[in-house]
Structures are given as C-alpha cells and as structure tokens.
C-alpha positions as CSV (number, residue, x, y, z in Angstrom):
1,M,86.3,-85.4,14.8
2,S,85.7,-83.2,11.5
3,Q,82.3,-82.5,10.7
4,Q,81.8,-84.3,6.9
5,T,80.3,-82.3,4.5
6,S,78.6,-83.9,1.9
7,P,80.2,-83.3,-1.8
8,L,78.2,-80.9,-4.4
9,T,76.3,-82.8,-7.0
10,Y,74.9,-81.3,-9.8
11,E,71.6,-83.0,-8.8
12,S,72.1,-80.8,-4.8
13,V,73.0,-77.9,-6.6
14,L,69.6,-77.8,-9.0
15,K,67.3,-78.1,-5.8
16,L,69.3,-75.9,-4.0
17,I,68.8,-73.1,-6.7
18,R,65.0,-74.2,-7.5
19,K,64.7,-73.7,-3.6
20,N,66.1,-70.0,-3.4
21,S,64.0,-69.3,-6.7
22,R,60.6,-70.2,-4.9
23,E,61.8,-68.3,-1.9
24,M,62.3,-65.4,-4.2
25,R,59.2,-66.0,-6.0
26,R,57.3,-65.9,-2.3
27,M,59.2,-62.9,-1.6
28,S,58.8,-60.9,-4.5
29,A,54.5,-61.8,-4.5
30,D,54.3,-60.3,-1.0
31,T,56.1,-57.2,-1.7
32,D,53.8,-56.8,-4.6
33,K,51.0,-57.8,-2.9
34,R,52.6,-54.8,0.1
35,L,52.8,-52.4,-3.0
36,D,49.3,-52.7,-4.3
37,Q,47.9,-52.1,-1.0
38,K,50.0,-49.2,-0.4
39,F,49.0,-48.1,-3.3
40,Q,45.5,-48.8,-2.7
41,E,46.1,-46.4,0.6
42,V,47.4,-43.4,-1.4
43,A,44.8,-43.6,-4.0
44,E,42.2,-43.4,-1.3
45,Q,44.1,-41.1,0.2
46,I,44.1,-39.1,-3.1
47,E,40.6,-39.5,-3.8
48,A,39.5,-37.6,-0.2
49,T,41.9,-35.2,-0.3
50,N,39.6,-34.4,-3.8
51,K,36.4,-34.6,-2.4
52,A,37.4,-32.5,0.6
53,V,39.1,-29.7,-1.5
54,E,35.5,-30.2,-3.9
55,A,33.6,-29.6,-0.6
56,T,35.4,-26.7,0.5
57,Q,35.4,-25.0,-3.1
58,Q,31.7,-25.6,-3.9
59,A,31.6,-24.6,0.5
60,G,33.3,-21.5,-0.6
61,R,30.7,-21.1,-3.7
62,E,27.9,-20.8,-1.0
63,M,29.2,-18.9,1.1
64,Q,30.3,-16.3,-1.8
65,Q,26.6,-16.7,-3.3
66,A,24.5,-16.0,-0.2
67,V,27.1,-13.1,0.7
68,M,26.2,-11.3,-2.7
69,A,21.9,-12.6,-1.5
70,T,22.5,-10.4,1.1
71,Q,23.9,-7.7,-0.3
72,L,21.6,-7.8,-2.5
73,A,18.4,-8.0,0.0
74,A,20.3,-5.0,1.9
75,E,20.5,-2.6,-1.4
76,K,16.5,-3.4,-2.0
77,T,15.9,-2.9,1.8
78,R,18.0,0.4,1.4
79,L,15.9,1.3,-1.9
80,S,12.7,0.4,-0.1
81,I,13.5,2.5,2.7
82,E,14.3,5.7,0.7
83,E,11.1,5.0,-1.8
84,T,9.4,4.8,2.2
85,R,11.0,8.5,2.9
86,R,10.3,10.0,-0.3
87,T,6.6,8.6,0.1
88,V,6.2,9.8,3.9
89,E,7.4,13.2,2.9
90,A,5.7,13.4,-0.2
91,T,2.3,12.4,1.9
92,N,3.1,15.3,4.9
93,T,3.3,17.4,2.4
94,K,0.0,17.0,1.0
95,I,-1.5,16.5,4.2
96,G,0.1,19.9,5.1
97,A,-1.6,21.4,2.2
98,L,-4.8,20.2,2.7
99,D,-4.5,21.1,6.4
100,Y,-4.0,24.4,5.2
101,R,-6.5,24.7,2.1
102,V,-8.9,23.4,5.0
103,G,-8.1,26.1,7.3
104,K,-8.4,28.3,4.8
105,M,-11.5,27.1,4.1
106,V,-12.8,27.3,8.3
107,E,-12.1,31.0,8.3
108,K,-13.4,31.8,5.6
109,L,-17.0,29.8,6.2
110,V,-17.0,31.6,10.0
111,G,-15.4,35.3,8.4
112,E,-16.3,36.1,5.0
113,G,-19.0,33.8,4.6
114,N,-20.6,34.7,8.0
115,L,-21.7,31.1,8.7
116,V,-22.5,31.8,12.6
117,A,-25.0,34.5,11.3
118,Q,-27.2,31.8,9.0
119,F,-27.1,29.6,11.7
120,R,-28.2,31.7,13.8
121,E,-31.6,32.6,11.1
122,R,-32.5,28.4,11.8
123,G,-32.4,29.1,15.2
124,I,-29.3,27.9,16.6
125,R,-27.9,30.8,18.1
126,V,-24.0,30.0,17.9
127,K,-21.9,31.8,20.7
128,T,-18.1,29.8,20.2
129,H,-16.2,28.0,17.9
130,S,-13.2,26.4,17.3
131,Q,-11.5,24.4,15.2
132,H,-9.7,21.6,14.6
133,K,-11.1,20.0,18.1
134,K,-9.7,16.7,18.6
135,F,-11.3,13.7,20.9
136,G,-10.8,10.4,22.0
137,E,-7.8,8.9,22.6
138,W,-5.4,9.8,19.3
139,G,-4.9,6.7,17.3
140,T,-7.3,5.1,18.4
141,P,-10.7,3.6,16.2
142,E,-12.7,5.6,18.7
143,S,-10.8,8.9,18.4
144,G,-11.2,11.8,15.8
145,E,-10.9,15.4,14.4
146,I,-13.5,18.0,14.2
147,D,-13.0,20.5,11.4
148,L,-15.2,23.6,12.7
149,F,-16.5,22.4,16.0
150,M,-19.9,25.6,16.3
151,E,-21.3,25.6,20.6
152,D,-24.7,27.4,21.5
153,G,-25.6,26.5,25.1
154,D,-27.0,23.3,24.8
155,V,-26.4,22.4,21.3
156,A,-22.9,22.0,19.1
157,I,-22.7,21.9,15.4
158,L,-20.0,19.5,14.0
159,V,-18.8,20.5,10.6
160,E,-16.6,18.6,8.4
161,V,-15.1,20.8,5.8
162,K,-13.6,19.2,2.1
163,T,-12.5,20.8,-0.8
164,T,-14.4,18.0,-3.0
165,L,-17.0,16.3,-0.6
166,K,-17.9,13.0,-1.3
167,M,-20.3,10.4,-0.4
168,D,-17.2,8.6,1.8
169,H,-16.8,11.8,4.0
170,V,-20.3,12.2,4.6
171,V,-20.4,8.4,5.7
172,E,-17.1,8.9,7.9
173,H,-19.1,12.4,9.2
174,L,-21.6,9.9,10.6
175,E,-19.5,7.8,12.2
176,R,-17.9,10.7,13.5
177,M,-21.0,11.8,14.8
178,E,-21.6,8.8,16.6
179,K,-18.3,8.7,18.1
180,Y,-18.3,11.9,19.5
181,R,-21.8,11.2,21.0
182,R,-20.1,8.1,22.8
183,F,-17.1,10.0,23.8
184,V,-18.7,13.5,25.8
185,D,-21.3,10.1,27.2
186,V,-18.4,8.1,29.1
187,D,-19.4,10.1,32.3
188,G,-23.1,10.0,31.6
189,K,-22.9,13.9,33.1
190,N,-23.3,15.3,29.5
191,G,-26.4,16.8,28.1
192,K,-25.5,18.4,25.2
193,R,-27.8,17.6,21.6
194,F,-25.3,17.7,18.5
195,V,-26.3,18.1,15.0
196,G,-23.9,17.7,12.0
197,A,-22.6,19.8,8.7
198,V,-20.8,18.7,5.4
199,A,-19.5,21.8,3.7
200,G,-17.2,21.8,0.2
201,T,-16.6,24.0,-2.9
202,I,-17.7,21.0,-4.8
203,I,-20.3,18.7,-4.0
204,A,-22.1,16.5,-6.5
205,E,-26.5,16.3,-5.8
206,N,-26.4,12.8,-4.7
207,V,-23.8,13.6,-2.6
208,I,-26.0,16.3,-0.8
209,N,-29.3,14.3,-1.5
210,F,-27.6,12.1,0.7
211,A,-26.4,14.4,3.7
212,H,-29.8,15.8,3.7
213,D,-31.6,12.0,3.6
214,N,-29.3,11.7,6.9
215,G,-30.0,15.0,8.5
216,L,-26.4,16.5,7.6
217,Y,-27.1,20.6,6.9
218,V,-24.8,20.9,3.4
219,I,-22.8,24.2,3.6
220,I,-21.6,25.5,-0.2
221,Q,-18.2,27.4,-0.7
222,S,-17.7,29.6,-3.8
223,A,-16.0,32.2,-4.3
224,R,-18.3,35.1,-4.2
225,A,-20.3,33.5,-1.2
226,V,-20.8,30.8,1.7
227,E,-24.3,29.4,1.5
228,I,-26.2,27.1,3.9
229,L,-28.0,25.0,1.2
230,D,-31.9,25.2,1.6
231,Q,-33.0,21.7,3.2
232,P,-35.8,19.5,0.9
233,E,-39.1,19.6,1.9
234,G,-39.7,17.6,5.3
235,F,-35.6,18.3,6.8
236,K,-35.2,17.7,9.8
237,A,-31.6,18.1,11.5
238,K,-30.5,14.4,13.1
239,E,-29.5,15.4,16.7
240,W,-27.1,12.9,18.6
C-alpha cells in the first residue's frame, strides 16, 4: 500500500516557513558568533604582531644607542691615551733636561767649584766621589738616589743638588739620609758615618736656616763660584 501524504494547507505551509525561518536565524546567529570570534582572534594577532614589531624597533634603537655610546667611550679612551702619551713624553723631556742640568751642576761643584778642597778644609778629606748613586730596590719606599756621594774612609757626604733649592727638598733629603742609613745597616757590618749637604743656585734665607738647623751643610753655586756657606755659631754637622 502506498503511504498517504497529508494535503498542503495554508497553516501547514506557514508552519514550515516559520520553522525554516527559525533555523535560518539560528544558523545566522552561529555564523555571526564564529565571525566575531575570528575577528577577535585576528585583532589579537595584529595587536601582538604590532607589539612585537615595536619591541624589535625599541631593541634596535637601544642597540644603536649602545653602539654609539661604545664608540664615544672608545674615542674618549683614545684621546685620553693620546693625552697621557703626550704628558709622559713632556714629563720625560723635562726630567731629562733636569737630569742634564743637575749633572752639569755636580760636575761644576766637583770640578770648577773645587768642593773637595773646601770639605778638606773642614776636616773631611774626600778621597773619592760619584754621581747618581742609587740604593735599595728601585721603586720601593726604601730606595733612592744620591746626586753626589763623596767619601773619606769612614765618613761619607751625601749631597742633594737642585737648581732652586726649596724647603721640601731639604725635608726629602733628611728622609733620604735616614733611608740610606737603614740601607747600609741591613747586614750590620757598615760602620761608616754619614753627613748631609744640600746645594743649589737659588736658595732662600729661610731654607738655608732650616738646613743648618738640621745639621746639613749648605752649598751655593753662582755663575762665578761654588761656596760652602759659613755655618752659624754652634753648628754641628749631623751624623747618620
């Protein structure tokens, strides 16, 4: 037997249309929801990408700034090294010139000035002398250099020579005398006595008085002569 179908009526058609309409609205709502989600995902991806690009650009700017800072620091270092080199060269030139002048002064003291004979008149019969006598481990606090070293058997005269003798030079020489005494006494076998002297072409009166007060001979050199200055009454050369 064949299945009978109900005849279409206005109500049944209207019902079917309403059903289809609801289904289409539901499908449209689902589609809209999926599209909204998709748009949100795309928007989030675009935002994340923009942030990543901005971070990369910021890192690039920071790296460029770091490179520029490094280059600037390197240039400053180069200029500092160059300035230090020039300073060292100028200092070495000055030291060389000073050593030359001091050397010439020492030669004049011993040669033209006949300093040896003047000390002999004061009872110190100098037999040998030498220039630039170094002692101690060089570069340590207990090392030093004596411009003119004059010897007479058991007595030695240690002379500091400056073009312009100043107060601090006298103080330094007194300290040098102490250091040299300690240096030669390390083995306990040296019985030599030491006296000190300072020499210069220009010496202020207060510097002369200070040196004499501390038992040092004072030698002054002019264009014409070298002279051991007369010691004040009561002067006694200090021995180390």
